[in-house]
ZAVO-592315 format. One line per 2 residues: number of its first residue (from 1); their letters; for each residue x, y, z of C-alpha. Coordinates in pm, whole numbers. Example, Ala and Ser with C-alpha at 12.3 -4.5 7.8 and 13.67 -1.06 7.14 Angstrom:
<atoms>
1 = as = 1230 -450 780 | 1367 -106 714;
</atoms>
This chain:
<atoms>
1 = mk = 3 3 3 | 282 238 70;
3 = fv = 436 169 -258 | 104 248 -431;
5 = fl = 94 588 -234 | 438 682 -345;
7 = al = 384 593 -694 | 80 815 -698;
9 = fl = 172 1098 -498 | 574 1134 -530;
11 = pi = 553 1318 -853 | 309 1574 -691;
13 = fl = 554 1634 -416 | 846 1661 -645;
15 = fa = 685 1900 -889 | 541 2093 -581;
17 = qg = 903 2226 -528 | 940 2355 -894;
19 = ke = 1157 2191 -1172 | 1360 2348 -1448;
21 = il = 1431 2213 -1794 | 1661 2357 -2063;
23 = ll = 1593 2290 -2428 | 1894 2387 -2624;
25 = qs = 1810 2408 -2984 | 2097 2386 -3272;
27 = yn = 1888 2617 -3497 | 1686 2936 -3469;
29 = kg = 1332 3001 -3376 | 1111 3036 -3672;
31 = lk = 1264 2738 -3858 | 983 2465 -3869;
33 = ws = 1199 2180 -3751 | 1319 2363 -3433;
35 = dd = 965 2509 -3370 | 809 2162 -3408;
37 = is = 1078 2004 -3149 | 979 2281 -2916;
39 = lg = 603 2222 -2969 | 639 1850 -2892;
41 = ve = 831 1909 -2576 | 569 2177 -2445;
43 = ne = 290 1952 -2512 | 435 1678 -2304;
45 = lk = 493 1916 -2016 | 186 2146 -2038;
47 = sy = 2 1946 -1756 | 267 2022 -1512;
49 = kn = 216 2381 -1399 | 544 2384 -1169;
51 = ie = 789 2296 -1442 | 979 2602 -1605;
53 = lt = 1082 2535 -1954 | 1378 2742 -2083;
55 = te = 1464 2742 -2476 | 1787 2850 -2618;
57 = ym = 1898 2875 -2983 | 2249 2851 -3134;
59 = ds = 2146 2961 -3467 | 2391 2722 -3640;
61 = kk = 2190 2692 -3983 | 2267 3063 -4040;
63 = nd = 2618 3072 -3899 | 2820 2751 -3980;
65 = sk = 3193 2899 -3961 | 3453 2789 -3749;
67 = ey = 3488 3132 -3583 | 3113 3130 -3500;
69 = ke = 3129 2809 -3324 | 3410 2936 -3113;
71 = ki = 3230 3262 -3018 | 2881 3091 -2968;
73 = sk = 3061 2841 -2742 | 3216 3113 -2541;
75 = lf = 2886 3302 -2506 | 2684 2992 -2389;
77 = ly = 2979 2888 -2143 | 2946 3232 -1998;
79 = kf = 2567 3213 -2002 | 2527 2885 -1834;
81 = kd = 2821 2868 -1602 | 2616 2950 -1275;
83 = rk = 2282 2788 -1418 | 2154 2467 -1264;
85 = yd = 1876 2281 -1459 | 1711 1950 -1371;
87 = vi = 1686 1811 -1706 | 1863 1935 -2021;
89 = ii = 1724 1852 -2373 | 1976 1895 -2656;
91 = ad = 1836 1898 -3011 | 2049 1821 -3319;
93 = nf = 2436 1761 -3362 | 2542 2124 -3334;
95 = av = 2422 2157 -2996 | 2522 1818 -2909;
97 = df = 2885 1871 -3011 | 2886 2198 -2804;
99 = yn = 2779 1976 -2501 | 3013 1709 -2552;
101 = ln = 3314 1963 -2576 | 3202 2152 -2251;
103 = kd = 3012 1890 -2055 | 3297 1912 -1777;
105 = kl = 3230 2281 -1746 | 2870 2309 -1754;
107 = fa = 2564 2121 -1638 | 2711 1937 -1344;
109 = gs = 2450 1702 -1192 | 2180 1752 -1472;
111 = kv = 2011 1486 -1659 | 2067 1506 -2043;
113 = if = 1879 1386 -2324 | 2000 1404 -2704;
115 = tg = 1740 1426 -2975 | 1730 1493 -3368;
117 = ld = 2031 1273 -3426 | 2016 1066 -3758;
119 = md = 1961 697 -3700 | 2238 607 -3957;
121 = fl = 2481 884 -3889 | 2468 975 -3526;
123 = gv = 2765 1206 -3528 | 2842 1100 -3160;
125 = dl = 3029 807 -2998 | 2741 586 -2894;
127 = nq = 2938 404 -2638 | 3053 732 -2465;
129 = ti = 2668 842 -2457 | 2598 508 -2279;
131 = kd = 2895 578 -2041 | 2744 923 -1968;
133 = ki = 2399 759 -1929 | 2250 990 -2189;
135 = pi = 1933 853 -2364 | 1924 936 -2738;
137 = vl = 1603 1013 -2947 | 1688 939 -3320;
139 = en = 1561 1115 -3614 | 1381 877 -3854;
141 = kq = 1476 985 -4191 | 1352 692 -4431;
143 = vd = 1560 757 -4726 | 1546 397 -4869;
145 = tn = 1185 359 -4811 | 1098 695 -4971;
147 = va = 1316 614 -5269 | 1146 273 -5311;
149 = fi = 794 429 -5271 | 874 704 -5535;
151 = is = 1005 435 -5790 | 712 195 -5717;
153 = sv = 440 460 -5731 | 520 728 -6005;
155 = kn = 417 597 -6325 | 682 566 -6610;
157 = lk = 965 712 -6372 | 1285 746 -6558;
159 = hl = 1482 998 -6339 | 1504 1075 -5983;
161 = yi = 1677 1395 -5879 | 1776 1410 -5508;
163 = in = 1838 1753 -5313 | 2025 1799 -5002;
165 = dn = 2265 2074 -4869 | 2618 2052 -4739;
167 = sf = 2553 2183 -4387 | 2699 2004 -4070;
169 = ds = 2386 1797 -4016 | 2300 1732 -4384;
171 = rl = 2663 1610 -4447 | 2608 1312 -4225;
173 = in = 2353 1162 -4464 | 2493 1272 -4809;
175 = dk = 2696 945 -4826 | 2370 758 -4801;
177 = fk = 2236 951 -5088 | 2553 873 -5310;
179 = ai = 2503 509 -5210 | 2165 515 -5337;
181 = eq = 2272 677 -5656 | 2470 350 -5718;
183 = qn = 2213 83 -5616 | 1901 162 -5824;
185 = ni = 1841 83 -6192 | 1681 419 -6275;
187 = di = 1862 739 -6346 | 1952 920 -6016;
189 = sl = 2121 1257 -6005 | 2237 1440 -5680;
191 = nl = 2267 1813 -5580 | 2415 1812 -5250;
193 = ng = 2591 2153 -5231 | 2288 2379 -5215;
195 = nl = 2387 2607 -5522 | 2067 2779 -5586;
197 = qt = 2157 2868 -5951 | 2223 2523 -6024;
199 = le = 1924 2391 -5851 | 1689 2631 -6040;
201 = kd = 1861 2525 -6359 | 1848 2147 -6289;
203 = ia = 1481 2167 -6187 | 1390 2372 -6480;
205 = nl = 1556 2127 -6729 | 1469 1787 -6578;
207 = pk = 1397 1523 -6835 | 1045 1379 -6903;
209 = ns = 922 1133 -6632 | 1125 1263 -6367;
211 = ai = 1067 1312 -5979 | 1251 1494 -5705;
213 = lf = 1329 1390 -5345 | 1392 1665 -5112;
215 = gs = 1626 1625 -4810 | 1698 1960 -4652;
217 = lf = 1813 2304 -4795 | 1934 2547 -4508;
219 = vd = 2251 2684 -4664 | 2403 2725 -5010;
221 = dk = 2712 2616 -5148 | 2895 2907 -4968;
223 = mn = 2731 2838 -4641 | 2496 3118 -4679;
225 = yi = 2155 3064 -4506 | 1864 3007 -4752;
227 = sy = 1513 3138 -4614 | 1229 2921 -4574;
229 = nt = 1026 3091 -4833 | 1295 3088 -5094;
231 = vn = 1305 2697 -5035 | 921 2700 -5095;
233 = nl = 940 2891 -5392 | 1205 2669 -5541;
235 = in = 986 2366 -5479 | 677 2503 -5640;
237 = ss = 863 2583 -5942 | 905 2238 -6024;
239 = kf = 700 2076 -6310 | 754 1737 -6146;
241 = pv = 636 1595 -5816 | 856 1680 -5513;
243 = fs = 875 1408 -5233 | 1062 1483 -4900;
245 = lt = 1225 1321 -4604 | 1078 1563 -4344;
247 = ds = 739 1742 -4290 | 907 2082 -4292;
249 = hl = 771 2182 -4627 | 464 1966 -4627;
251 = gk = 160 2190 -4718 | 418 2422 -4898;
253 = gv = 444 2244 -5226 | 603 1893 -5148;
255 = vg = 383 1570 -5228 | 487 1399 -4895;
257 = gl = 632 1065 -4820 | 725 874 -4497;
259 = ls = 837 1190 -4326 | 1056 1260 -4007;
261 = tg = 894 1500 -3792 | 1045 1753 -3547;
263 = ye = 732 1728 -3330 | 793 1364 -3265;
265 = qg = 1155 1426 -3184 | 1044 1676 -2926;
267 = se = 758 1455 -2791 | 996 1164 -2731;
269 = ag = 1257 1391 -2552 | 963 1534 -2334;
271 = kl = 867 1195 -2214 | 1200 1100 -2109;
273 = al = 1234 1422 -1953 | 914 1347 -1720;
275 = ky = 1063 1001 -1638 | 1374 1181 -1512;
277 = ln = 1166 1423 -1279 | 947 1150 -1165;
279 = nq = 1266 949 -1070 | 1162 668 -1309;
281 = ev = 1413 428 -1462 | 1537 551 -1821;
283 = dy = 1677 324 -2069 | 1989 516 -2203;
285 = kt = 2160 207 -2366 | 1887 165 -2643;
287 = pv = 1822 489 -2854 | 1445 581 -2908;
289 = la = 1358 596 -3253 | 1098 871 -3324;
291 = na = 815 772 -3537 | 819 865 -3914;
293 = kw = 480 913 -4060 | 322 875 -4397;
295 = ef = 181 1210 -4477 | 74 1372 -4809;
297 = dy = -65 1700 -4938 | -368 1627 -5147;
299 = na = -316 1983 -5333 | 29 1880 -5451;
301 = ik = -98 1524 -5545 | -365 1697 -5758;
303 = ky = -120 1937 -5890 | 117 1677 -6024;
305 = nl = -186 1431 -6146 | -97 1160 -5900;
307 = ey = -444 1079 -5782 | -368 715 -5905;
309 = in = -100 663 -5654 | -203 398 -5390;
311 = lp = -120 564 -5066 | -45 365 -4739;
313 = kn = -341 282 -4543 | -236 459 -4234;
315 = at = -125 781 -4436 | -256 1131 -4316;
317 = il = -388 1336 -4601 | -345 1719 -4572;
319 = na = -601 1927 -4750 | -808 1619 -4846;
321 = pk = -1130 1662 -5027 | -1381 1687 -4767;
323 = sf = -1690 1439 -4753 | -2035 1565 -4740;
325 = fe = -2042 1513 -4367 | -1688 1705 -4317;
327 = kn = -1810 1986 -4550 | -2120 2027 -4341;
329 = rv = -1985 1928 -3995 | -2100 2243 -3818;
331 = fi = -2439 2208 -3977 | -2470 1849 -3885;
333 = dr = -2339 1906 -3527 | -2595 2192 -3477;
335 = sf = -2862 1972 -3644 | -2780 1700 -3394;
337 = ia = -2812 1931 -3115 | -3128 2077 -3250;
339 = sp = -3257 1728 -3356 | -3511 1707 -3060;
341 = fi = -3662 2041 -3161 | -3647 1936 -3522;
343 = fl = -3820 1605 -3421 | -4099 1795 -3253;
345 = il = -4113 2044 -3546 | -4145 1730 -3788;
347 = lf = -4406 1583 -3559 | -4604 1909 -3553;
349 = ii = -4556 1931 -3945 | -4698 1577 -3983;
351 = fy = -4976 1640 -3738 | -5060 1955 -3924;
353 = iv = -5048 1783 -4279 | -5278 1498 -4138;
355 = kk = -5502 1732 -3972 | -5507 1955 -4300;
357 = sq = -5578 1644 -4504 | -5867 1541 -4288;
359 = mq = -5996 1894 -4266 | -5960 1918 -4655;
361 = kk = -6156 1589 -4696 | -6423 1738 -4453;
363 = it = -6444 2036 -4657 | -6459 1851 -4977;
365 = dr = -6727 1617 -4836 | -6919 1922 -4697;
367 = ek = -6897 2095 -5042 | -7032 1790 -5215;
369 = li = -7308 1777 -4943 | -7386 2136 -4993;
371 = kt = -7374 2103 -5363 | -7616 1817 -5351;
373 = ql = -7850 2001 -5099 | -7838 2310 -5328;
375 = nn = -7935 2119 -5637 | -8214 1945 -5453;
377 = ik = -8364 2278 -5309 | -8671 2384 -5486;
379 = dm = -8564 2737 -5440 | -8340 2879 -5722;
381 = il = -7971 2977 -5603 | -7785 3232 -5791;
383 = wi = -7452 3377 -5664 | -7324 3677 -5855;
385 = rn = -7050 3935 -5826 | -7130 4322 -5805;
387 = dg = -7028 4355 -6171 | -7314 4094 -6269;
389 = li = -7075 3795 -6330 | -7221 3464 -6223;
391 = it = -7005 3255 -5980 | -7246 2954 -5949;
393 = cn = -7597 2854 -5930 | -7801 2538 -5863;
395 = qa = -8004 2306 -6093 | -8328 2458 -6004;
397 = fc = -8213 2792 -6154 | -8084 2596 -6464;
399 = ff = -8423 2454 -6516 | -8590 2808 -6461;
401 = is = -8398 2956 -6748 | -8364 2633 -6960;
403 = kk = -7985 2657 -6976 | -7697 2408 -6881;
405 = kd = -7474 2511 -6587 | -7162 2543 -6774;
407 = li = -7335 2796 -7000 | -7427 2999 -6708;
409 = ig = -7123 3011 -6480 | -6879 3294 -6578;
411 = kk = -7143 3484 -6788 | -7307 3822 -6708;
413 = id = -7654 3791 -6541 | -7817 4023 -6802;
415 = qi = -7680 3784 -7085 | -7833 3490 -6925;
417 = ig = -8173 3563 -6810 | -8272 3681 -7152;
419 = el = -8659 3785 -7170 | -8663 3799 -6779;
421 = ne = -8508 4146 -6830 | -8865 4277 -6913;
423 = hi = -8977 4156 -6562 | -8679 4214 -6341;
425 = dm = -8526 4551 -6259 | -8175 4464 -6277;
427 = qk = -8061 4723 -6015 | -8294 4558 -5763;
429 = lf = -8052 4258 -5787 | -7789 4452 -5608;
431 = dr = -7971 4743 -5423 | -8246 4554 -5255;
433 = df = -8256 4313 -4971 | -8561 4170 -5112;
435 = fe = -8823 4226 -5397 | -9079 4039 -5602;
437 = fe = -9153 3993 -5966 | -9421 3814 -6185;
439 = yn = -9312 3593 -6464 | -9556 3349 -6678;
441 = dk = -9845 3423 -6422 | -9633 3320 -6136;
443 = ny = -9498 3525 -5824 | -9140 3511 -5745;
445 = yv = -8966 3641 -5419 | -8606 3734 -5427;
447 = kn = -8381 3748 -5115 | -8052 3910 -5153;
449 = ni = -7765 3819 -4910 | -7429 4017 -4915;
451 = le = -7146 3799 -4887 | -6754 3855 -4894;
453 = ys = -6565 3651 -5148 | -6217 3699 -5273;
455 = nq = -6195 4027 -5090 | -6507 4175 -5279;
457 = kt = -6880 4203 -5198 | -7110 3947 -5368;
459 = nf = -7476 3886 -5393 | -7613 3551 -5298;
461 = li = -7968 3535 -5426 | -8233 3287 -5331;
463 = it = -8547 3306 -5564 | -8862 3146 -5435;
465 = dv = -9189 3068 -5628 | -9428 3218 -5394;
467 = ta = -9744 3177 -5611 | -9889 2893 -5393;
469 = kr = -9807 3081 -5079 | -9978 3383 -5201;
471 = qi = -10291 3173 -5277 | -10290 3028 -4924;
473 = dl = -10237 3364 -4772 | -10549 3493 -4974;
475 = nk = -10738 3185 -4852 | -10652 3237 -4489;
477 = qf = -10728 3608 -4528 | -11064 3505 -4670;
479 = li = -11114 3295 -4375 | -11020 3570 -4139;
481 = qq = -11284 3793 -4306 | -11522 3533 -4300;
483 = sk = -11460 3479 -3945 | -11496 3845 -3894;
485 = ls = -11837 3857 -4068 | -11951 3564 -3865;
487 = ei = -11924 3814 -3560 | -12108 4095 -3747;
489 = ge = -12446 3974 -3624 | -12333 4015 -3270;
491 = ml = -12199 4355 -3341 | -12502 4453 -3526;
493 = ss = -12735 4345 -3233 | -12507 4543 -2998;
495 = la = -12516 4829 -3233 | -12889 4810 -3198;
497 = hq = -12875 4832 -2839 | -12620 5116 -2847;
499 = wk = -12843 5324 -3102 | -13170 5270 -2907;
501 = tp = -13111 5532 -2642 | -12957 5814 -2877;
503 = lv = -13271 5733 -3103 | -13506 5785 -2842;
505 = el = -13328 6102 -2736 | -13336 6235 -3100;
507 = sa = -13716 6157 -3118 | -13777 6342 -2787;
509 = va = -13582 6629 -2909 | -13782 6636 -3234;
511 = hk = -14116 6635 -3056 | -14006 6911 -2820;
513 = mq = -13890 7129 -3108 | -14231 7089 -3291;
515 = yy = -14423 7174 -2965 | -14204 7484 -2908;
517 = nq = -14249 7580 -3268 | -14633 7540 -3263;
519 = sk = -14650 7732 -2930 | -14446 8012 -3091;
521 = kl = -14192 7959 -2791 | -13903 7850 -2984;
523 = ts = -13601 8085 -2935 | -13231 8089 -3074;
525 = sd = -13114 7969 -2739 | -13353 7661 -2762;
527 = me = -13235 7604 -3101 | -12883 7594 -2995;
529 = qf = -12961 7349 -2718 | -13159 7126 -2945;
531 = fd = -12860 7125 -3203 | -12602 7039 -2923;
533 = ti = -12814 6752 -2807 | -12872 6616 -3172;
535 = mk = -12494 6644 -3266 | -12375 6471 -2957;
537 = qi = -12606 6168 -3026 | -12511 6173 -3409;
539 = if = -12137 6178 -3320 | -12188 5883 -3081;
541 = ms = -12380 5679 -3338 | -12105 5787 -3602;
543 = et = -11816 5656 -3377 | -11990 5338 -3316;
545 = vd = -12018 5287 -3694 | -11640 5375 -3722;
547 = ai = -11528 5114 -3476 | -11729 4852 -3653;
549 = rn = -11587 4954 -3992 | -11228 4961 -3872;
551 = fv = -11283 4612 -3720 | -11421 4457 -4042;
553 = kp = -11129 4630 -4254 | -10829 4387 -4292;
555 = st = -10500 4485 -4150 | -10253 4502 -4452;
557 = kt = -9918 4532 -4250 | -9789 4476 -3904;
559 = tl = -9772 4773 -3673 | -9707 4869 -3305;
561 = fd = -10049 4904 -3135 | -10163 4981 -2755;
563 = id = -10285 4636 -2656 | -10490 4795 -2357;
565 = lg = -10673 5039 -2609 | -10745 4747 -2836;
567 = ik = -10911 4544 -2573 | -11110 4852 -2443;
569 = ei = -11225 4938 -2812 | -11370 4573 -2833;
571 = ls = -11539 4597 -2492 | -11695 4950 -2599;
573 = ii = -11850 4763 -2911 | -11965 4461 -2746;
575 = hp = -12074 4611 -2401 | -12443 4680 -2487;
577 = sl = -12497 4319 -2607 | -12330 4187 -2286;
579 = eh = -12538 4416 -2080 | -12851 4308 -2268;
581 = nf = -12779 3935 -2159 | -12700 4055 -1787;
583 = ik = -12331 3965 -1833 | -12087 4171 -1621;
585 = ve = -11726 4236 -1751 | -11446 4285 -1525;
587 = yk = -11137 4412 -1682 | -10805 4466 -1503;
589 = ni = -10495 4613 -1666 | -10225 4555 -1408;
591 = ld = -9926 4652 -1636 | -9675 4902 -1501;
593 = sd = -9680 5115 -1819 | -9841 5124 -2149;
595 = iy = -9736 4824 -2368 | -9718 4823 -2739;
597 = iy = -9752 4491 -2924 | -9609 4437 -3282;
599 = gy = -9859 4265 -3504 | -10199 4320 -3683;
601 = an = -10421 4543 -3470 | -10771 4467 -3633;
603 = ef = -10678 4077 -3625 | -10598 4114 -3257;
605 = kq = -10922 4270 -3192 | -11101 3999 -3378;
607 = vi = -10931 3723 -3141 | -11061 3926 -2834;
609 = ln = -11412 3951 -2989 | -11428 3589 -3081;
611 = ii = -11325 3465 -2729 | -11569 3697 -2556;
613 = nn = -11855 3608 -2789 | -11793 3242 -2719;
615 = ak = -11784 3325 -2347 | -12119 3518 -2376;
617 = da = -12270 3221 -2563 | -12152 2973 -2307;
619 = iv = -12308 3175 -2028 | -12632 3230 -2201;
621 = ek = -12636 2850 -2285 | -12588 2780 -1914;
623 = nd = -12933 2977 -1848 | -12843 3062 -1473;
625 = kk = -13039 3328 -1314 | -13009 3663 -1444;
627 = gs = -12705 3878 -1340 | -12496 3568 -1246;
629 = gk = -12278 3586 -1574 | -11939 3690 -1544;
631 = ik = -11644 3746 -1778 | -11293 3834 -1627;
633 = is = -11021 3986 -1844 | -10686 4060 -1705;
635 = ln = -10380 4218 -1888 | -10032 4180 -1721;
637 = qi = -9662 4127 -1805 | -9449 3825 -1734;
639 = de = -9068 3855 -1816 | -9056 3954 -2203;
641 = sv = -9423 3855 -2278 | -9758 3999 -2232;
643 = ki = -10042 3777 -2118 | -10432 3832 -2165;
645 = ki = -10639 3599 -1954 | -11018 3580 -2044;
647 = ed = -11226 3370 -1796 | -11603 3295 -1788;
649 = ng = -11830 3107 -1581 | -12041 2949 -1868;
651 = vg = -12106 2583 -1955 | -11743 2494 -1990;
653 = ls = -11575 2234 -2197 | -11560 1872 -2196;
655 = kd = -11201 1711 -2224 | -11259 1601 -2588;
657 = sa = -11390 1948 -2684 | -11088 2108 -2524;
659 = ns = -10861 1892 -2743 | -11042 1995 -3062;
661 = if = -11163 2347 -3003 | -10899 2502 -3228;
663 = qp = -10959 2258 -3524 | -11113 2410 -3831;
665 = yf = -11475 2350 -3856 | -11518 2214 -3508;
667 = tt = -11803 2358 -3324 | -12052 2293 -3027;
669 = kk = -12291 2550 -3125 | -12604 2454 -3338;
671 = dg = -12532 2721 -3614 | -12164 2769 -3556;
673 = lg = -11922 2756 -3862 | -11625 2618 -3650;
675 = ig = -11376 2873 -3786 | -11359 3149 -3517;
677 = ly = -11120 2988 -3266 | -10922 2814 -3550;
679 = ma = -10864 3159 -3708 | -10800 3305 -3359;
681 = kf = -10515 3061 -3307 | -10376 3109 -3660;
683 = iv = -10374 3485 -3614 | -10193 3474 -3253;
685 = en = -9938 3191 -3337 | -9867 3224 -3698;
687 = km = -9916 3604 -3763 | -9803 3736 -3408;
689 = dg = -9550 3481 -3301 | -9747 3428 -2976;
691 = kl = -9954 3131 -2806 | -10326 3084 -2755;
693 = nv = -10423 2812 -2499 | -10747 2706 -2351;
695 = ya = -10815 2551 -1996 | -11121 2378 -1872;
697 = le = -11246 2515 -1540 | -11479 2363 -1285;
699 = ng = -11732 2633 -1388 | -11625 2774 -1714;
701 = vk = -11333 2806 -1944 | -11008 3015 -1935;
703 = fi = -10822 3142 -2235 | -10443 3267 -2225;
705 = it = -10316 3467 -2496 | -9929 3519 -2471;
707 = lp = -9765 3754 -2692 | -9381 3876 -2719;
709 = kp = -9287 4218 -2642 | -9155 4409 -2929;
711 = th = -8774 4421 -3003 | -8569 4744 -2942;
713 = ae = -8558 4798 -3310 | -8928 4764 -3369;
715 = ln = -8990 5015 -3075 | -8746 5277 -3224;
717 = de = -8896 5238 -3579 | -9159 5538 -3616;
719 = dt = -9322 5372 -3926 | -9443 5081 -3736;
721 = fa = -9677 5277 -3503 | -10032 5229 -3572;
</atoms>
């Protein structure tokens, strides 16, 4: 358990004290190889916050002279003489040589790691490094493998041109290039001195079916530094594919190959440094070979038409064509995140489509139903625009004008109705809510309904043949008048009683005038008195005649009339007849205010008169002692209705008679016609929207008339008042 604890927590205790690492670079910052080594080291150490990394550059690529080596050595000896580092990572041969020459003077006690040394040409004594316990990370430049790949992959290859400079590090593998020149069957030429003019000329004049293998090019033949961009421009000037040993110019024009990378050099060195800091065992006897990777630039492959090359399966492709998913990765990722919402939206859309389809089917079915119903309606249907263009019609209208429907729709109305123009005022079709016209001895009623259609007003006309209805109305009006005439006898009898007194009075006045005249006593004052008496009686008699005449005259239109006044007028007409039969009438108006009813005034009076006359006949038939007959009339309001109760104490009704009393031609009287109460019920219920009911009492009968109060609009219409 103690060992496990120490293995887990000892690194934390060590790093808590802070550690220092020196990375000594042979070359300069900005050089891709050196920058990649630094990046590899930094990425291995980045999780450890208490490790301080210091990077120093010896700039040997730009300065390779003996004098520079002496001066840079003195500078670094002075710079590092008092510095202590836990681990020193030394990259590439120039810095390694500096260390080997000065290891007795500097870095005493520090752990040392070599990296960036060529696996075939170390440039150091391996036995000495083992003795000094220095682990080595080897640069994996696969010269043979790359040459073999180029020869086997490039079609019809005849010539291979190899480029490398003559710098300190490059000289170590130039011998290998020379050996390759002798070993292969194809034509191989070398340029290993870095002369730019020669290189440019050679590249421009390479024979057909050539290829280039690029090693490194940091200095020219005079050991002057060649910039990174100059090298890139040289590579891109080639008409033939340029392969490489390192990734320094990948993405800048080279096709690629099995590439040694500065990053892998730095990464392996960083791992070894962490082992030292963690007090782990480090194998210094066996060098670590950094990974070389198959890497290619698709843009260069495409440039040199090498798409046919079978690249290794584990190859990394720079600038590779993106698949659909790669091109739309952001959209796909966002879509994936939004997929629940998209799913819900799709569900809603599907639900909407299904509902819309169902609704559309319902609408279609309803349209079919309406079309069927319209075509089976006897009334004629015509739908027209304000400009007279016909939108649609039903079969009844087609039959009426004897034309097929497809010859009607879309035509102007005045073109379709033909000879009907003589019978219909076309302007009425658009200006009137309703009107009537006659055609072929028939009466037609037109109802116009204004509808909104396609953002404009249209006219939906319903044309009804009212010929039969008019005849029925005439017949019913005839029955009403016939019913009125049946009451004339009673009214004339009442008139006779009413006129008896004024006639006696007129007779007395006449005799008195004659007597005064014979006696020579007639004066002007007497004449005025006689005249006033005569005129009063004549006016009274005239008013009774007017009341009867108004009653007999049929009402031609509905009006608002005073219901209380209507009842009183009937009672004034029939009072003498009731008095003659010793029948008392008790009338109570218990309304809070005057009530007007909307209907036919004279027909209403006819109903009241008919019921009172029936009550009088029932009382007379009972033949009780004189003065016992009573008729009670009350007028009151219940909610929005007016009720008139008429109750008598006559012979009453049997149950069978009560059920049949409103049937036409049913009567219990010897000389009755049986149309009075039938017409009374018709007038109340069909013409005035009310109710007329009869109730048999123990002694007599009670009729209740219920009439609706007029609407607000009817009350405010001055033309409706009688």
